[in-house]
C-alpha angles and dihedrals in degrees: 000000000000119000088225091063092050091047092049091050091047090054092051091044094052092047090054092046091052091056104094113241143128094320091053092048091051093047091050092047090050091048090056100038106034134064089230131021091208097093092050094046090043088055091051090052091047089057090054091049087056092049091049091052091049093052093043089053090058097248091126089074091054092050091048090056092049110049091180090068092055090045091053092049090049092050091048091050091048092053091048090052091051090051093051092044092054090047091052092048093051094046108034100176122189135223094259096065121149119281125250116285122237094265095050090236098110129103091294099038129120093279091055092048091052089049091053091049093050093046091050092049090051093050096050096035091054097032107127091215089055092045089053092049097046102035100036111020107029097063089054090066094056120101116213115208097029095112094257115110110243092240090054092050091051091046091051093051090045090053090051090054094045093052091048091050092049094053096045099042093047088053091048093050096043093045092051090050095045097046096044101035093103094037107070094169091051090044091054090047093051091047090052090049089051091050092047090050090055091050093047094047091048093047093050090051092049091052091048092052095046097047 
């Protein structure tokens, strides 16, 4: 597989990642509400691992031949975004939340971390922007007949995207937490904006799928 193809895909991938959307909103919300942004970002990356596996398994071709499947996934992702956005709006935590309790069952305990991971995986795995990248664009950067199995090429490109996401979303979450740590009112406002962004994105997608 040519380095030029990997580089071209990386450029497209980074451009899409840098466009604020549901992933950004979730990373910012995690930066302001959680002791660590790692579980939330790890969940986002887990969702992309799942998408990479799906495309590598050849399911992308099936989805491409059945637009209704992609439409259903997009609608499901939109509804999930609205749910998370409403949850964020009703509970706009700040960066100075209470520490873990001794049993690890408090707001930042193992159960909460698992919840953040699962939520992140749901957001990225059902993110329409991610579905477009993985199901429509990623296969176009593969090169049949180069000696690399197609699944390996897709996995390599998926890994490039995952690493880029990890670096950028960690920076987004940490920066949001660092800048707003001593500004609780501003932190709550930004969290509400993040929640509202999820709701708006989800609502727009629902309207697009139903019209």
